[in-house]
C-alpha positions in Angstrom: -47.6 28.9 147.3 -46.2 25.4 147.5 -49.6 24.0 146.4 -49.0 26.4 143.2 -45.8 25.1 142.7 -47.1 21.6 143.0 -49.6 22.3 140.4 -47.3 24.0 137.8 -45.0 21.1 138.3 -47.9 18.8 137.4 -48.8 20.6 134.4 -45.5 20.8 133.0 -45.2 16.7 133.3 -48.5 16.4 131.5 -47.2 18.8 128.8 -44.0 16.7 128.3 -46.2 13.4 128.2 -48.2 15.1 125.4 -45.3 15.9 123.5 -43.7 12.2 123.9 -47.0 10.9 122.8 -46.9 13.1 119.8 -43.5 12.3 118.6 -44.3 8.7 119.1 -47.3 9.1 116.9 -45.7 10.9 114.2 -42.5 8.2 114.3 -44.7 5.3 114.3 -44.9 4.5 110.6 -41.0 5.2 110.2 -40.4 2.6 113.1 -42.6 0.0 111.8 -41.2 0.2 108.3 -37.5 -0.1 109.9 -38.7 -3.1 111.6 -40.4 -4.7 108.4 -37.3 -3.9 106.4 -34.8 -5.3 109.1 -36.8 -8.4 109.2 -36.5 -9.2 105.4 -33.1 -8.1 105.5 -32.4 -10.8 107.9 -34.6 -13.8 105.9 -32.7 -15.6 103.3 -35.1 -16.9 100.5 -35.1 -20.4 99.3 -32.4 -21.3 96.7 -32.4 -23.8 94.1 -28.8 -25.0 93.8 -29.2 -27.9 91.4 -31.7 -29.3 88.8 -31.4 -32.5 87.6 -34.0 -33.5 84.9 -32.7 -35.8 82.1 -32.9 -34.5 78.6 -34.1 -37.8 76.9 -35.6 -40.9 78.5 -36.4 -44.0 76.8 -39.9 -45.3 77.4 -40.1 -47.9 79.6 -36.7 -48.3 81.1 -35.6 -50.1 83.8 -32.9 -47.6 84.6 -33.6 -45.4 87.8 -35.0 -41.9 86.7 -34.7 -39.3 89.5 -36.1 -35.9 88.8 -34.6 -33.4 91.6 -34.2 -29.8 92.7 -31.8 -29.4 95.1 -32.5 -26.4 97.3 -31.2 -24.7 100.3 -34.0 -23.4 102.6 -31.4 -20.6 104.3 -33.0 -19.3 107.3 -36.2 -19.0 105.6 -39.3 -20.1 107.7 -40.4 -23.9 106.9 -43.9 -23.1 107.8 -46.3 -24.4 104.9 -43.3 -26.1 103.1 -44.8 -28.0 99.7 -42.8 -29.6 97.0 -44.9 -29.9 93.7 -43.8 -31.3 90.4 -45.3 -30.5 87.2 -45.4 -32.1 83.4 -46.5 -29.1 81.4 -49.7 -27.8 83.1 -50.6 -31.3 84.9 -49.5 -32.2 88.6 -47.0 -35.2 88.7 -46.2 -35.4 92.2 -46.7 -33.3 95.7 -45.1 -33.6 99.0 -46.4 -31.7 102.2 -43.7 -31.3 104.7 -44.9 -33.8 107.6 -47.0 -36.0 105.3 -46.0 -38.8 103.2 -45.7 -37.9 99.2 -48.3 -38.7 96.8 -48.2 -39.0 93.1 -51.4 -37.6 90.9 -53.9 -40.2 89.8 -52.8 -39.8 85.9 -49.1 -40.5 86.9 -49.1 -42.2 89.8 -48.2 -45.8 87.9 -44.9 -44.2 86.9 -43.8 -42.9 90.5 -42.2 -44.8 93.4 -43.6 -43.0 96.4 -41.3 -44.5 98.7 -38.2 -43.1 97.2 -36.2 -40.6 99.5 -34.0 -38.0 98.2 -32.0 -37.7 101.7 -32.6 -38.2 105.6 -33.2 -34.5 106.2 -36.7 -33.9 107.1 -37.0 -30.5 105.1 -35.8 -32.4 102.1 -36.4 -36.0 102.5 -39.2 -36.4 99.6 -38.1 -33.6 97.3 -37.4 -35.6 94.5 -39.4 -38.0 92.0 -38.4 -41.4 91.2 -40.0 -42.7 87.9 -40.7 -46.2 87.3 -40.5 -47.3 83.6 -42.1 -43.9 82.6 -44.3 -43.5 79.9 -44.0 -41.0 76.6 -46.9 -39.3 78.4 -44.3 -37.5 80.8 -42.9 -35.9 77.8 -42.7 -32.0 77.9 -42.1 -29.2 80.4 -41.0 -30.7 83.5 -41.2 -28.4 86.5 -40.5 -28.1 90.3 -42.2 -25.6 92.8 -40.7 -25.2 96.2 -43.0 -22.8 98.2 -43.6 -21.9 102.1 -46.0 -19.3 103.2 -43.3 -16.5 102.8 -41.5 -17.7 99.5 -41.7 -19.6 96.2 -39.2 -20.7 93.6 -39.4 -23.1 90.9 -37.3 -24.5 87.7 -38.0 -26.2 84.8 -36.3 -28.2 81.9 -37.5 -30.1 78.8 -37.7 -33.8 79.0 -38.4 -36.0 76.1 -39.4 -39.8 77.0 -39.1 -41.4 73.3 -41.1 -44.7 72.5 -39.4 -46.7 69.6 -41.3 -48.1 67.1 -43.0 -51.4 68.2 -43.1 -52.8 64.7 -40.9 -51.6 61.6 -42.0 -53.1 58.2 -40.6 -52.7 54.7 -42.3 -54.0 51.8 -42.8 -53.7 48.1 -45.6 -54.2 45.7 -45.7 -56.6 42.4 -44.6 -54.8 39.6 -47.7 -52.6 37.8 -47.5 -53.7 34.2 -49.3 -50.4 33.1 -46.5 -48.1 34.6 -43.9 -50.7 34.9 -43.2 -49.4 38.3 -42.9 -50.9 42.0 -44.2 -49.5 44.9 -42.0 -49.1 48.2 -43.7 -49.0 51.8 -42.1 -48.5 55.2 -44.4 -49.0 58.2 -43.6 -48.1 61.8 -46.1 -48.5 64.4 -46.3 -47.0 67.9 -43.8 -44.9 68.0 -43.4 -41.3 69.7 -42.8 -38.4 69.0 -43.3 -38.1 65.0 -40.3 -39.7 63.4 -38.5 -39.3 60.3 -38.6 -42.1 57.8 -36.4 -42.4 54.9 -36.6 -45.4 52.2 -33.2 -45.8 50.2 -32.4 -47.4 47.3 -28.6 -48.8 47.2 -28.0 -46.2 50.0 -29.6 -43.2 48.0 -32.9 -41.6 49.6 -35.9 -42.0 47.3 -37.6 -38.7 46.6 -40.8 -37.7 46.4 -42.3 -40.1 49.2 -45.9 -39.8 50.5 -46.3 -39.9 54.4 -49.5 -40.8 56.1 -50.0 -40.6 60.1 -52.4 -42.1 62.3 -52.8 -41.3 66.0 -53.3 -43.9 68.5 -55.5 -43.4 71.3 -52.6 -43.8 73.6 -50.6 -40.7 72.2 -48.2 -42.9 70.1 -48.7 -43.1 66.3 -48.5 -45.1 63.2 -46.4 -43.8 60.1 -46.4 -44.9 56.5 -43.9 -43.6 53.8 -44.6 -44.9 50.3 -42.4 -44.2 47.5 -42.4 -45.6 43.9 -39.7 -46.9 41.5 -39.5 -46.9 37.7 -38.3 -50.6 37.3 -36.8 -49.7 33.8 -34.4 -47.6 35.7 -33.4 -49.9 38.0 -29.9 -52.3 37.9 -31.3 -55.2 39.7 -30.7 -56.3 42.0 -30.8 -53.4 44.7 -30.7 -53.1 48.4 -34.1 -51.6 49.8 -33.6 -49.9 53.1 -35.8 -48.0 55.7 -34.7 -45.9 58.3 -36.8 -44.8 61.3 -35.0 -41.8 63.1 -36.2 -39.7 66.1 -33.5 -37.1 65.7 -34.2 -35.7 69.4 -33.3 -39.0 71.0 -30.4 -39.6 68.9 -32.6 -42.9 68.0 -32.2 -45.0 64.4 -33.9 -48.1 63.5 -33.3 -49.6 60.0 -34.7 -52.6 58.1 -33.2 -53.6 54.7 -33.2 -56.6 52.1 -32.4 -57.2 48.6 -34.9 -56.7 45.8 -34.1 -58.5 42.6 -37.3 -57.5 40.6 -39.9 -60.5 42.1 
């Protein structure tokens, strides 16, 4: 009799364990989802709080030019933290957490790799200090902050303009057949493509022809040519050439008095 009761008890306990196993199996996906959702609710993503990318820079400037993306890691895991900077699609600079930063081969001559944005080991080399930047750095500048679990980026347009190396205004001898004089203005080694205006007594000369030549380094030579009818001139006159890079609010002028010779 006792043996029968014990046997029934063992059978009931086995049945209970079986039911418990079934409930655990049925609820496991829900439990796993709950754990995953709870984990992601607690992890704060990386947040970029400030982006410092200048709109306009003069090529070759001695001023300190720093590109910076200030970010907050929150409680996001720092595993695999990497900071990258790009100009258009080209890599400019990279910092892998725990290593020294490196500039790309193409742009390394413009980068001060020793520059530290902070003393925080998680943000120390986040920024790029440019040294006498060249016009090649113009375009869409983008910072990318990434870990194994997250990635954020920010971008701005930056123009590195190069004023003309030479600005030359000249005129030809009077053409005896047409009684006209040709006026030329030449700007050499300029970036980006400028606007050129030739004026006579402060009034723009209409009907100018323009000629462009791209240099191997990306800068260009630009020539503007205009024609004046000598019979319509009240000599002497002031001839003036102005080179404009409107995006940079840059202007350069050369002028002189023309008396018909």
